[in-house]
C-alpha positions as CSV (number, residue, x, y, z in Angstrom):
1,M,0.0,0.0,0.0
2,R,1.0,3.6,-0.4
3,G,0.9,6.1,2.4
4,L,0.2,9.8,1.9
5,G,1.5,10.8,5.3
6,P,-0.2,11.7,8.6
7,G,-3.5,13.5,8.3
8,A,-4.5,16.4,10.4
9,W,-8.1,15.4,10.3
10,G,-9.3,16.0,13.7
11,L,-12.4,14.0,12.9
12,G,-14.8,12.7,15.5
13,L,-16.6,9.6,14.4
14,L,-16.3,9.0,18.1
15,L,-17.9,6.2,20.0
16,T,-21.3,7.4,21.5
17,L,-22.0,7.4,25.1
18,G,-24.5,4.6,24.4
19,C,-21.8,2.4,22.8
20,Q,-19.4,3.1,25.7
21,A,-22.1,2.1,28.2
22,R,-22.7,-1.1,26.3
23,A,-19.0,-1.9,26.3
24,G,-18.8,-2.2,30.0
25,G,-21.6,-4.8,30.1
26,D,-20.5,-6.7,27.0
27,R,-16.8,-7.3,27.7
28,A,-17.2,-10.1,30.2
29,A,-20.0,-11.8,28.5
30,A,-18.8,-11.8,24.9
31,P,-17.5,-15.2,23.7
32,I,-14.1,-15.6,22.3
33,E,-14.2,-17.7,19.1
34,F,-11.0,-16.6,17.4
35,D,-7.8,-18.5,18.4
36,G,-4.8,-16.2,18.1
37,R,-2.3,-19.1,18.8
38,T,-3.8,-21.1,15.8
39,A,-3.7,-18.0,13.7
40,F,0.0,-17.6,14.5
41,T,0.6,-21.1,13.2
42,Y,-1.0,-19.9,9.9
43,V,1.7,-17.2,9.8
44,E,4.4,-19.8,10.4
45,K,3.0,-21.9,7.6
46,Q,3.0,-19.0,5.2
47,M,6.6,-18.1,6.1
48,S,7.7,-21.7,5.4
49,F,7.0,-21.1,1.7
50,G,9.5,-18.3,1.7
51,P,8.6,-15.1,-0.2
52,R,5.2,-15.3,-1.9
53,I,6.3,-13.5,-5.1
54,P,4.2,-14.0,-8.3
55,N,5.7,-16.5,-10.7
56,K,8.0,-17.9,-8.0
57,P,7.7,-21.4,-6.4
58,G,6.8,-20.1,-3.0
59,H,3.9,-18.2,-4.5
60,Q,2.5,-21.3,-6.3
61,Q,2.9,-23.5,-3.1
62,M,1.3,-20.8,-0.9
63,G,-1.7,-20.5,-3.2
64,D,-2.2,-24.2,-3.4
65,W,-2.1,-24.5,0.4
66,L,-4.4,-21.6,0.9
67,L,-6.9,-23.0,-1.7
68,A,-7.0,-26.4,0.2
69,E,-7.5,-24.7,3.5
70,L,-10.4,-22.7,2.3
71,R,-12.1,-25.6,0.5
72,A,-12.0,-27.4,3.9
73,R,-13.9,-24.6,5.6
74,A,-16.0,-22.6,3.2
75,D,-19.2,-23.6,1.6
76,T,-18.0,-22.4,-1.8
77,V,-14.6,-21.2,-3.1
78,I,-14.3,-19.4,-6.4
79,V,-10.8,-19.1,-7.9
80,Q,-10.2,-16.1,-10.1
81,E,-7.2,-17.1,-12.1
82,F,-5.9,-14.4,-14.4
83,R,-2.8,-12.9,-16.0
84,H,-1.3,-9.5,-15.7
85,V,1.3,-7.9,-18.0
86,T,3.6,-5.5,-16.1
87,R,5.1,-2.3,-17.4
88,S,8.3,-4.2,-18.2
89,G,6.4,-6.9,-20.2
90,E,6.5,-9.6,-17.6
91,R,3.5,-11.9,-17.6
92,L,2.3,-12.6,-14.0
93,R,0.3,-15.7,-13.1
94,L,-2.2,-14.6,-10.4
95,R,-5.0,-16.0,-8.4
96,N,-7.7,-14.5,-6.2
97,F,-9.5,-16.8,-3.8
98,F,-13.1,-15.9,-2.9
99,A,-14.4,-18.1,-0.1
100,R,-18.1,-17.9,0.6
101,F,-20.2,-18.9,3.6
102,R,-23.9,-19.1,3.1
103,P,-23.5,-18.1,-0.5
104,Q,-27.3,-17.9,-1.1
105,A,-27.8,-15.2,1.5
106,T,-28.5,-11.8,0.1
107,E,-27.3,-9.8,3.2
108,R,-23.4,-10.3,3.1
109,V,-20.2,-8.9,4.7
110,L,-16.9,-9.0,2.9
111,L,-13.5,-9.3,4.6
112,L,-10.3,-9.3,2.6
113,A,-6.5,-9.4,2.7
114,H,-3.7,-9.8,0.2
115,W,-1.6,-13.0,0.2
116,D,1.4,-12.1,-2.0
117,T,4.6,-10.5,-0.7
118,R,6.8,-7.7,-2.2
119,P,9.7,-8.7,-4.4
120,M,11.9,-5.9,-3.3
121,A,12.7,-4.4,0.2
122,D,12.8,-0.9,-1.1
123,K,12.4,0.7,2.4
124,S,15.4,-1.0,3.8
125,D,18.0,1.4,5.2
126,N,20.8,-0.8,3.7
127,L,21.0,-0.1,0.0
128,G,22.4,-3.6,-0.6
129,L,19.2,-5.1,0.8
130,Q,16.8,-3.1,-1.2
131,R,16.7,-5.7,-4.1
132,M,16.0,-8.5,-1.6
133,P,12.4,-9.8,-1.2
134,V,10.3,-8.9,1.8
135,P,9.6,-12.0,4.0
136,G,6.1,-10.6,4.6
137,A,5.3,-11.9,8.1
138,N,3.1,-8.9,8.9
139,D,2.7,-7.4,5.4
140,G,0.8,-10.3,3.8
141,A,0.8,-13.2,6.3
142,S,-1.0,-11.5,9.1
143,G,-4.1,-10.5,7.2
144,V,-4.3,-14.0,5.7
145,A,-4.0,-15.5,9.2
146,V,-6.8,-13.4,10.6
147,L,-9.2,-14.4,7.7
148,L,-8.4,-18.0,8.1
149,G,-9.1,-17.7,11.8
150,V,-12.4,-16.2,10.9
151,A,-13.0,-19.2,8.6
152,D,-12.4,-21.5,11.5
153,A,-15.0,-19.7,13.6
154,L,-17.5,-19.8,10.7
155,K,-16.9,-23.5,10.1
156,A,-17.5,-24.2,13.8
157,K,-20.6,-21.9,14.1
158,P,-22.2,-20.6,10.8
159,A,-23.1,-16.9,10.7
160,T,-26.7,-15.8,10.4
161,I,-25.8,-13.7,7.4
162,G,-23.6,-14.4,4.3
163,V,-19.9,-13.9,4.8
164,D,-17.3,-13.7,2.0
165,L,-13.5,-13.9,2.6
166,L,-11.4,-12.5,-0.3
167,F,-7.7,-13.2,-0.6
168,V,-6.3,-11.0,-3.4
169,D,-3.0,-11.4,-5.3
170,G,-0.5,-9.0,-6.7
171,E,-1.1,-6.2,-4.2
172,D,2.6,-5.4,-3.6
173,Y,4.4,-6.3,-6.8
174,G,5.3,-3.1,-8.5
175,D,6.0,0.6,-8.3
176,W,3.8,2.5,-5.8
177,S,4.9,5.8,-7.2
178,D,3.1,5.1,-10.5
179,P,0.0,7.3,-10.6
180,E,-1.9,4.5,-12.4
181,Y,-0.9,1.8,-9.9
182,H,-0.5,-0.5,-12.9
183,D,1.5,-3.2,-11.1
184,V,0.1,-2.9,-7.6
185,L,-3.4,-3.6,-6.2
186,I,-3.7,-6.0,-9.1
187,G,-5.9,-8.6,-7.5
188,S,-8.3,-6.1,-5.9
189,R,-8.7,-4.2,-9.1
190,H,-9.4,-7.4,-10.9
191,F,-12.0,-8.5,-8.4
192,A,-13.6,-5.0,-8.6
193,G,-14.1,-5.5,-12.3
194,H,-15.2,-9.2,-12.0
195,Q,-17.6,-9.3,-9.1
196,P,-20.4,-11.9,-8.9
197,P,-23.5,-10.6,-10.7
198,G,-25.4,-8.1,-8.6
199,Y,-22.8,-8.4,-5.7
200,Q,-23.4,-5.6,-3.1
201,P,-22.1,-6.5,0.3
202,L,-23.3,-4.4,3.3
203,F,-19.6,-3.4,3.8
204,A,-16.1,-4.6,3.3
205,V,-13.1,-4.6,5.7
206,L,-9.5,-5.0,4.6
207,F,-7.0,-6.4,7.1
208,D,-3.4,-5.5,6.3
209,I,-0.4,-5.4,8.6
210,V,-2.3,-6.2,11.7
211,A,0.0,-8.4,13.9
212,D,2.7,-6.0,15.0
213,K,3.8,-6.8,18.6
214,D,3.4,-3.1,19.3
215,L,-0.2,-3.0,18.0
216,Q,-1.9,0.4,17.5
217,I,-4.5,0.7,14.8
218,F,-5.5,4.3,13.8
219,Q,-8.4,5.0,11.5
220,E,-7.3,5.4,7.9
221,G,-8.2,8.6,6.0
222,N,-9.7,7.3,2.8
223,S,-11.8,4.9,4.9
224,V,-13.2,7.7,7.0
225,A,-13.9,9.9,4.0
226,F,-15.7,7.2,2.0
227,A,-17.4,4.9,4.6
228,P,-17.4,6.6,8.0
229,E,-20.2,4.4,9.2
230,V,-18.2,1.3,8.7
231,V,-15.2,2.8,10.5
232,Q,-17.5,3.7,13.4
233,R,-18.9,0.2,13.4
234,V,-15.4,-1.4,13.6
235,W,-14.1,0.9,16.3
236,R,-17.3,0.5,18.4
237,I,-17.0,-3.3,18.3
238,A,-13.4,-3.0,19.3
239,A,-14.3,-1.0,22.2
240,E,-17.1,-3.3,23.2
241,R,-14.7,-6.2,23.1
242,G,-12.3,-4.4,25.3
243,H,-9.7,-3.5,22.6
244,D,-10.0,0.3,22.6
245,R,-6.4,0.6,23.7
246,Y,-5.4,-0.9,20.4
247,F,-8.0,0.6,18.1
248,V,-7.4,4.4,18.4
249,P,-10.5,6.5,17.2
250,S,-8.5,9.1,15.3
251,V,-6.9,9.4,11.9
252,R,-3.1,9.3,11.4
253,H,-2.5,8.0,7.8
254,T,-4.2,8.3,4.5
255,L,-3.4,5.2,2.4
256,T,-3.9,3.7,-1.0
257,D,-4.5,0.0,-0.4
258,D,-6.8,-2.8,-1.6
259,H,-9.9,-1.0,-0.3
260,I,-9.6,1.7,-2.9
261,P,-10.5,-0.3,-6.0
262,L,-13.5,-1.7,-4.0
263,Q,-14.6,1.9,-3.1
264,K,-14.4,2.9,-6.7
265,A,-16.7,0.0,-7.5
266,G,-19.2,1.3,-5.0
267,I,-18.5,-1.0,-2.1
268,R,-18.5,0.5,1.4
269,A,-14.8,-0.6,2.1
270,I,-12.4,0.4,4.8
271,D,-8.8,-0.4,5.7
272,V,-7.8,-1.8,9.2
273,I,-4.1,-1.4,9.3
274,D,-1.3,-0.7,11.7
275,F,0.8,1.5,9.4
276,D,3.3,2.5,12.0
277,Y,5.2,-0.6,11.4
278,P,9.0,0.1,11.3
279,Y,9.8,-3.0,9.2
280,W,7.4,-2.2,6.4
281,H,8.9,-3.1,3.0
282,T,12.2,-4.2,4.6
283,T,13.9,-7.6,5.0
284,E,13.2,-7.3,8.7
285,D,9.5,-8.0,8.2
286,T,10.0,-11.4,9.9
287,I,8.0,-13.6,12.2
288,D,9.7,-12.4,15.4
289,K,8.1,-9.0,14.8
290,V,4.5,-10.3,15.1
291,S,2.5,-11.9,17.9
292,A,-0.3,-14.3,18.6
293,E,-1.6,-11.7,21.0
294,S,-2.1,-9.0,18.3
295,L,-3.7,-11.6,16.0
296,Q,-6.1,-12.5,18.9
297,I,-7.1,-8.8,19.2
298,V,-7.7,-8.2,15.5
299,G,-9.3,-11.6,15.0
300,D,-11.7,-11.1,17.8
301,V,-12.9,-7.9,16.2
302,A,-13.1,-9.5,12.8
303,V,-15.3,-12.4,14.1
304,A,-17.5,-10.0,16.0
305,L,-18.1,-8.0,12.8
306,V,-19.7,-11.0,11.1
307,R,-21.7,-12.0,14.2
308,Q,-23.3,-8.6,14.9
C-alpha cells in the first residue's frame, strides 16, 4: 500500500456514550471464538514457503495450500485465475480466492486481505538489501491468518448472514509511485471488475499489517472519507470487546490500499491497518516482529463483525 503521510483530520466519528455504556456490560459476556495461537501457526506456515512473489515457487505453493485450507472450511470457493502484464512486459500468473459462507444469503459482509509479498525491500536502510524480497510476516501473512481464523470460527458456528473472505493477489508487486498503480493492487482491481452478478455487500473490511507486537491501529483517512459508518462500526465493536487501547479513534495516515478499488466499484470498504510498522517493506518483516496476542485482538474484532 502507499501512504500519503499523517493527516490532520481531527475527525470525531467517536464512540457514542451509548456504545461506551454497552462496552462495560459486554466485555465479560462476549464469547471468544478466534484463536490467536492457531492464527500464529498460519503465519508460520506461510513463512515456510519463503517469499510469496508471483511467478516464484513459494507463491505457487502458498496459493495451493491456501486453496486447500479454504475448501476445507467454506461452503464455496471461487478461484479467479488471471494474467497481468507488467510495465516491463513480464506476464504474471495470479489467483484471487473468494471463499463464501452461506452463498445464497442476500445480506453479506466482505472481509479481505492480500496473500502475496513484495519482491523488493525498497524501504530497507541498507541499500544492498533493497533488491532482496520482503519476508512478509506482517505485510501479507498477518491478514491471511486473521481471515483463516475467521473461517475456522464460521466453520464451527455458521453466521446468520452471508460472509465472504477474499484473498487478493498481486497487491505489492510493482511501483507504488506510478500514478496509475499499474503493477500494484492488481488482484483487488481485478475483483472489482469481475464481481459476482449483482454483488453488493453491506460493507467490506480489509485487514493488512495487523500483527505488529506493538499494535496500534488508527483510523485510515480514505476509509473515514468514504465509509465513516463502517469505520465507526469497527471501532465501536473493538471498544465493546475491550480492545479500545489498540483501536485508536482518530486518523493518522491516508493510504492507497486494496480497499480503494472496491470503493471505486461502489463497495463501502475500509482499511484496518497498523501502518506505524517500522519493518514495512524491509527484509526485517520477519516472524519475530509479530505476535499471537495481536492476532487475537484483531481476529476477535473480525469475528464480532460478522456476528453482529
